[in-house]
C-alpha positions as CSV (number, residue, x, y, z in Angstrom):
1,M,-6.9,18.1,2.5
2,K,-5.3,14.9,1.2
3,I,-4.7,11.5,2.8
4,D,-2.3,9.3,0.9
5,I,-2.7,5.6,1.8
6,H,0.2,4.2,-0.2
7,C,3.5,5.5,1.1
8,H,6.7,3.6,1.9
9,I,9.3,4.4,4.6
10,L,12.4,2.8,6.1
11,P,14.2,3.2,9.3
12,K,17.4,5.3,9.0
13,S,19.4,2.3,10.1
14,W,19.0,-1.2,11.4
15,P,21.4,-3.9,12.6
16,D,23.6,-6.0,10.3
17,L,21.1,-8.7,9.6
18,K,23.5,-11.2,8.2
19,E,25.5,-10.9,11.4
20,R,22.4,-10.9,13.6
21,Y,20.8,-14.0,12.0
22,G,23.7,-15.9,10.6
23,Y,22.8,-16.0,6.9
24,G,22.4,-13.7,3.9
25,G,19.6,-12.5,1.6
26,W,18.8,-9.4,3.7
27,I,18.6,-5.8,2.7
28,Q,21.0,-3.4,4.3
29,L,21.2,0.4,4.1
30,H,24.5,2.1,3.4
31,H,24.5,5.9,3.7
32,H,27.2,6.7,1.0
33,C,26.7,10.4,0.7
34,Q,24.6,13.3,2.1
35,G,20.9,12.8,1.5
36,K,21.2,9.4,-0.3
37,A,21.6,5.8,0.6
38,K,22.1,2.5,-1.1
39,M,19.9,-0.5,-0.4
40,M,22.2,-3.4,-0.7
41,K,21.5,-7.2,-0.9
42,D,24.4,-9.5,-0.3
43,G,26.8,-6.8,-1.5
44,K,24.9,-6.0,-4.7
45,L,23.0,-2.8,-5.3
46,F,19.2,-3.1,-5.1
47,R,18.2,0.5,-5.2
48,V,19.4,4.0,-4.4
49,I,17.0,6.0,-2.2
50,D,16.8,9.6,-1.1
51,D,16.5,10.9,2.5
52,N,12.7,11.3,2.1
53,C,12.6,7.5,2.3
54,W,13.8,7.5,6.0
55,D,13.7,11.1,7.2
56,P,10.3,12.2,8.3
57,E,11.3,15.9,8.3
58,A,12.3,15.7,4.6
59,R,9.1,13.9,3.9
60,I,6.9,16.5,5.7
61,K,8.5,19.3,3.7
62,E,7.4,17.5,0.5
63,M,4.0,16.8,1.9
64,D,3.5,20.4,2.7
65,A,4.7,21.4,-0.8
66,T,2.2,19.1,-2.4
67,G,-0.7,19.6,0.0
68,V,-0.7,16.1,1.6
69,T,-2.1,16.3,5.1
70,V,-1.6,12.6,6.2
71,Q,0.4,9.7,4.9
72,A,-0.3,6.0,5.9
73,L,3.2,4.7,6.2
74,S,4.3,1.1,5.3
75,T,7.6,-0.5,4.7
76,V,9.2,-1.2,1.3
77,P,7.9,-4.6,0.2
78,V,11.4,-6.0,-0.3
79,M,11.6,-5.9,3.5
80,F,8.7,-8.4,3.9
81,S,11.3,-11.3,4.2
82,Y,8.7,-14.0,4.0
83,W,11.5,-16.3,2.7
84,A,13.5,-16.3,5.9
85,K,13.3,-18.2,9.2
86,A,10.0,-17.1,10.9
87,E,11.6,-16.0,14.2
88,D,14.1,-13.8,12.3
89,T,11.4,-12.2,10.1
90,L,9.4,-11.5,13.3
91,D,12.5,-9.9,14.9
92,L,13.0,-7.7,11.8
93,C,9.2,-6.8,11.7
94,R,9.4,-5.6,15.3
95,I,12.4,-3.5,14.5
96,I,10.6,-1.9,11.6
97,N,7.2,-1.6,13.4
98,D,8.8,0.0,16.5
99,D,10.7,2.5,14.4
100,L,7.5,3.3,12.5
101,A,5.6,3.8,15.8
102,A,8.4,6.2,17.0
103,T,8.0,8.3,13.8
104,I,4.3,8.5,14.2
105,A,4.6,9.5,17.9
106,K,6.7,12.4,16.8
107,H,4.3,13.5,14.2
108,P,0.9,12.2,15.2
109,T,-1.2,14.4,13.0
110,R,0.8,13.7,9.8
111,F,1.3,10.0,9.9
112,V,-0.6,6.8,10.6
113,G,0.9,3.3,10.5
114,L,0.5,0.0,8.6
115,C,2.7,-2.7,10.1
116,T,4.6,-5.5,8.5
117,L,4.3,-9.2,9.7
118,P,6.0,-12.5,9.4
119,M,3.3,-13.9,7.2
120,Q,5.1,-17.2,6.7
121,A,4.3,-18.0,10.3
122,P,0.6,-17.0,10.7
123,A,0.4,-17.5,14.4
124,L,3.3,-15.1,15.0
125,A,1.9,-12.7,12.4
126,A,-1.5,-12.7,14.1
127,K,0.2,-12.0,17.5
128,E,2.3,-9.1,16.1
129,L,-0.7,-7.6,14.3
130,R,-2.6,-7.6,17.5
131,R,0.4,-5.9,19.3
132,C,0.7,-3.3,16.5
133,V,-3.0,-2.3,16.6
134,K,-3.6,-2.6,20.4
135,E,-0.3,-1.3,21.7
136,L,1.2,0.8,19.0
137,G,-2.0,2.2,17.7
138,F,-1.6,1.3,14.0
139,C,-4.5,1.4,11.6
140,G,-3.6,-1.9,10.0
141,V,-1.1,-3.9,8.0
142,Q,0.6,-4.1,4.6
143,I,1.1,-7.6,3.3
144,G,2.4,-9.0,0.0
145,S,0.3,-10.4,-2.8
146,H,1.4,-13.9,-1.9
147,V,3.5,-15.6,0.8
148,G,6.0,-18.0,-0.7
149,D,4.0,-20.6,-2.5
150,W,0.7,-19.6,-0.7
151,N,-1.7,-17.4,-2.6
152,L,-3.9,-15.3,-0.3
153,D,-6.6,-18.0,-0.3
154,A,-4.4,-20.3,1.7
155,K,-6.1,-21.8,4.7
156,E,-2.9,-21.2,6.7
157,L,-3.4,-17.4,6.4
158,R,-7.0,-17.4,7.7
159,P,-5.9,-16.7,11.4
160,V,-4.3,-13.5,10.3
161,F,-7.4,-12.3,8.4
162,A,-9.5,-13.3,11.4
163,V,-7.5,-11.1,13.8
164,A,-7.5,-8.3,11.3
165,E,-11.3,-8.4,11.1
166,E,-11.6,-8.8,14.9
167,V,-9.4,-5.7,15.7
168,G,-10.6,-3.6,12.8
169,A,-7.2,-3.6,11.1
170,S,-7.1,-2.3,7.5
171,V,-5.2,-4.6,5.1
172,F,-3.3,-3.0,2.3
173,I,-2.1,-5.5,-0.2
174,H,1.0,-4.7,-2.3
175,P,2.4,-6.8,-5.2
176,W,5.8,-8.2,-4.8
177,D,8.2,-11.0,-5.6
178,M,7.4,-10.9,-9.3
179,D,9.0,-13.1,-11.9
180,M,12.3,-11.3,-12.7
181,G,14.0,-13.7,-15.2
182,G,13.6,-15.0,-18.7
183,R,11.1,-13.1,-20.8
184,M,10.5,-10.6,-17.9
185,S,14.1,-9.6,-17.6
186,K,14.0,-6.6,-19.9
187,Y,12.1,-3.3,-20.2
188,W,11.2,-3.1,-16.4
189,L,8.5,-5.6,-17.2
190,P,8.2,-7.0,-13.6
191,W,7.1,-3.6,-12.4
192,L,5.1,-2.5,-15.5
193,V,3.1,-5.6,-16.2
194,G,4.2,-8.1,-13.5
195,M,2.8,-6.0,-10.6
196,P,-0.7,-5.5,-12.1
197,G,-0.9,-9.3,-12.8
198,E,0.3,-10.1,-9.2
199,T,-2.4,-7.9,-7.8
200,A,-5.1,-9.5,-10.0
201,V,-4.0,-12.9,-8.8
202,A,-4.2,-11.8,-5.2
203,I,-7.8,-10.4,-5.6
204,C,-9.0,-13.5,-7.5
205,S,-7.5,-15.7,-4.9
206,M,-9.3,-13.9,-2.1
207,I,-12.6,-14.0,-4.0
208,F,-12.5,-17.5,-5.4
209,G,-11.0,-18.9,-2.2
210,G,-13.8,-17.6,-0.1
211,V,-11.7,-15.3,2.1
212,L,-14.0,-12.3,1.6
213,E,-17.1,-14.5,2.1
214,E,-15.6,-15.9,5.4
215,F,-14.6,-12.4,6.6
216,P,-17.3,-10.0,5.3
217,H,-16.1,-7.1,7.5
218,L,-12.5,-7.4,6.5
219,K,-11.2,-4.1,5.0
220,V,-8.9,-4.8,2.1
221,C,-7.3,-2.4,-0.3
222,F,-5.2,-3.2,-3.3
223,A,-2.4,-1.1,-4.6
224,H,-2.0,0.4,-8.1
225,G,-5.7,0.7,-8.8
226,G,-6.2,-3.0,-8.2
227,G,-3.8,-3.9,-10.9
228,A,-5.4,-5.8,-13.9
229,F,-8.5,-6.9,-11.9
230,P,-10.9,-4.0,-12.5
231,F,-10.2,-4.2,-16.3
232,T,-10.7,-7.9,-16.5
233,I,-13.7,-8.3,-14.1
234,G,-15.9,-9.1,-17.1
235,R,-13.6,-12.0,-18.2
236,I,-13.3,-13.2,-14.6
237,E,-17.1,-13.3,-14.1
238,H,-17.6,-14.9,-17.5
239,G,-15.0,-17.6,-16.6
240,F,-16.9,-18.2,-13.3
241,N,-20.1,-18.6,-15.2
242,V,-18.9,-20.9,-18.0
243,R,-16.4,-23.0,-16.0
244,P,-17.7,-23.3,-12.4
245,D,-15.9,-26.6,-12.3
246,L,-12.6,-24.7,-12.3
247,C,-13.5,-21.3,-10.8
248,A,-16.2,-22.1,-8.2
249,V,-14.6,-25.0,-6.5
250,D,-14.1,-23.2,-3.2
251,N,-16.7,-20.4,-3.4
252,Q,-20.0,-20.5,-5.4
253,V,-20.6,-16.7,-5.1
254,N,-20.3,-14.6,-8.3
255,P,-17.1,-12.6,-8.2
256,R,-18.9,-9.4,-9.0
257,K,-20.7,-9.6,-5.7
258,Y,-17.5,-8.5,-3.9
259,I,-17.4,-5.2,-5.9
260,G,-18.2,-2.7,-3.1
261,Q,-16.3,-4.7,-0.5
262,L,-12.9,-4.1,-2.0
263,Y,-10.9,-0.9,-1.9
264,T,-8.2,0.2,-4.4
265,D,-5.9,3.1,-4.5
266,T,-5.9,5.6,-7.4
267,L,-2.5,4.9,-8.8
268,V,-3.3,4.4,-12.5
269,H,-1.7,7.5,-14.2
270,D,-4.5,8.0,-16.7
271,Q,-7.7,9.9,-16.7
272,K,-9.7,7.3,-18.6
273,A,-8.4,4.5,-16.4
274,L,-9.3,6.5,-13.2
275,R,-12.8,7.2,-14.5
276,Y,-13.3,3.5,-15.3
277,L,-11.8,2.4,-12.0
278,V,-14.2,4.6,-10.0
279,D,-17.1,3.4,-12.1
280,V,-16.2,-0.3,-11.5
281,I,-14.9,-0.3,-7.9
282,G,-17.3,2.4,-6.7
283,E,-17.1,6.1,-5.7
284,D,-16.8,5.0,-2.0
285,R,-14.0,2.5,-2.4
286,V,-11.2,4.3,-4.2
287,C,-8.6,6.1,-2.2
288,L,-5.7,8.4,-3.0
289,G,-2.4,6.4,-3.1
290,T,0.8,7.5,-4.7
291,D,3.6,4.9,-4.0
292,Y,5.6,7.8,-2.5
293,P,8.6,8.3,-2.8
294,F,9.4,6.0,-5.7
295,P,9.6,6.7,-9.5
296,L,6.5,4.8,-10.5
297,G,4.4,6.8,-8.1
298,E,2.3,9.9,-8.7
299,H,4.8,12.7,-8.3
300,F,2.2,15.3,-7.3
301,P,-0.3,13.5,-5.1
302,G,-3.9,14.0,-6.1
303,K,-3.2,15.8,-9.4
304,L,-4.9,13.2,-11.4
305,I,-8.0,13.3,-9.3
306,E,-8.1,17.1,-9.3
307,S,-7.7,17.1,-13.1
308,M,-10.9,15.2,-13.7
309,P,-13.3,17.6,-15.3
310,D,-16.4,15.4,-14.8
311,F,-15.7,14.6,-11.1
312,S,-17.8,16.7,-8.7
313,D,-16.1,18.4,-5.8
314,A,-17.9,15.9,-3.5
315,L,-16.5,13.0,-5.4
316,K,-13.0,14.4,-5.5
317,D,-13.2,14.9,-1.7
318,K,-14.1,11.2,-1.3
319,L,-11.2,10.1,-3.4
320,L,-8.7,12.5,-1.7
321,V,-9.9,12.1,1.9
322,G,-13.2,10.6,2.7
323,N,-12.6,7.0,1.5
324,A,-9.2,6.8,3.2
325,V,-10.8,7.9,6.4
326,E,-13.3,5.0,6.1
327,F,-10.7,2.5,5.1
328,L,-8.2,3.4,7.7
329,G,-10.8,3.8,10.4
330,I,-9.6,7.3,11.6
331,E,-11.3,10.5,12.5
332,R,-11.1,13.2,9.9
333,S,-11.3,16.0,12.4
334,K,-8.2,14.8,14.2
335,Y,-6.0,15.3,11.2
336,E,-7.7,18.3,9.5
337,P,-5.9,21.4,10.6
338,N,-8.5,23.8,9.3
339,P,-11.8,22.2,8.2
340,A,-12.9,25.4,6.5
341,A,-9.8,25.5,4.4
342,A,-10.4,22.0,3.1
343,I,-13.6,23.0,1.4
344,S,-12.8,26.5,0.4
345,P,-11.4,26.8,-3.2
346,Q,-9.9,30.2,-2.2
347,K,-7.7,28.5,0.4
348,R,-6.0,26.1,-2.0
349,P,-2.3,26.5,-2.8
350,S,-1.6,28.8,-5.7
351,S,-0.6,27.3,-9.0
352,S,3.0,28.5,-8.6
353,L,3.3,26.8,-5.2
354,A,1.8,23.6,-6.7
355,E,4.3,23.7,-9.6
356,K,7.2,24.1,-7.2
357,G,5.9,21.1,-5.2
358,E,5.6,19.0,-8.3
359,S,9.0,20.0,-9.5
360,A,10.5,19.0,-6.2
361,A,8.7,15.6,-6.2
362,K,9.9,14.9,-9.8
363,L,13.5,15.7,-8.8
364,R,13.2,13.3,-5.9
365,A,11.8,10.5,-8.1
366,S,14.3,10.9,-10.9
C-alpha cells in the first residue's frame, strides 16, 4: 500500500476567467489535441500537460501500474492566484474545490482532498477552509510558501492557521512564485534551487515567527523534503544562538525544538539525502510525496524508499503509508483494499509489472 500526499490535479475545464473577472493574468486550459492540453496565461504558453493532470481515470490507471493506493489531490500552485482581487480568487477556489470534491466522490477510496484558498483575504480563506473540511470532507489545504509580500509568519494569516488547527485540517505547504528573472533566468534555476530556498524561508518564518508555538497542534507538511531546511538546520540553530537579536525577536524558542512537529514529503531523489532527511525530521514525520504528474517528481512512487537497504520493513511502511495516515487524519482500513496483501512480500507486483509502470510514468513526465 502507498499513499502519495503530493499530487496535483486540475479540472478538465473552467470558465474564461478574463471574461468572468474583467482582467488578465489567469491560467486557461486549451485542449489542443487528444490527451494533451496547453496551460495558457494571457495568450502565452505556460506548460503543456497530459490527460493524467485532469482525468481521474487516466490517473487511476497509472496509480494501479505503480502500486499507489491513494493520492492526496491538490491544485497546481500557479492556480493559487493570491495576486488577484480577493473575491475573484475565492470564486476560482470554489470552482477548483467543488470540482475536486466531485472527483473524490466518484472515487472515494482512491483520492482525498487538499483545498485551495484565497490566502490574500484571510477571513475569506478561513471561511472557505471550514466549508471544505466540514461540508466537502477534505483532509486539509495546500497553501503557497508566501502570500504576496507576507511570509507565513504574518499576523494577518493567523486566523487561517487557527481554523486549520480547530478543524484538524492538514496544511501542505508548496513553494511557488520564485524569482524568475536576472541570474535565475537560466538552467531551470527557479525550480532546481529557488524552490528549496522558498521552502526553507517558509519553515523559518513559521518557526521564528512563533506560528508553531502559537498553534502546537497544527499539522504542517513541507514539499520537496522540506527544501533546504533539513540540510541547514545546524546553521539556522547556530544563527539563533549567536544572534538572538536578529533571529529571536518574535520567538525565543530554539528552532530545533520544532523538529518532530513538522512533516515533510520524501521527494529528494537521492538515497543519502533521504537517509539524512529521515534522521533529522524523524521516522514518524516523513511521508511519501511525488509531485505527480510533473517531470521533477518521482516517476515511480516509492521506489526510492523501497530501494533503501538499511530501512526496515516497518520504517518503509511508515514512509509509504503510516505517516501519511497520521498527517492526513484518515483511517488506513478505509483505503486498504486487502490488509494482508499490504504486509505480504509475496503479494507485491512482479518486477516486470513494476518496470512497465515506471516506463509509463517516465513517458508521461517527458
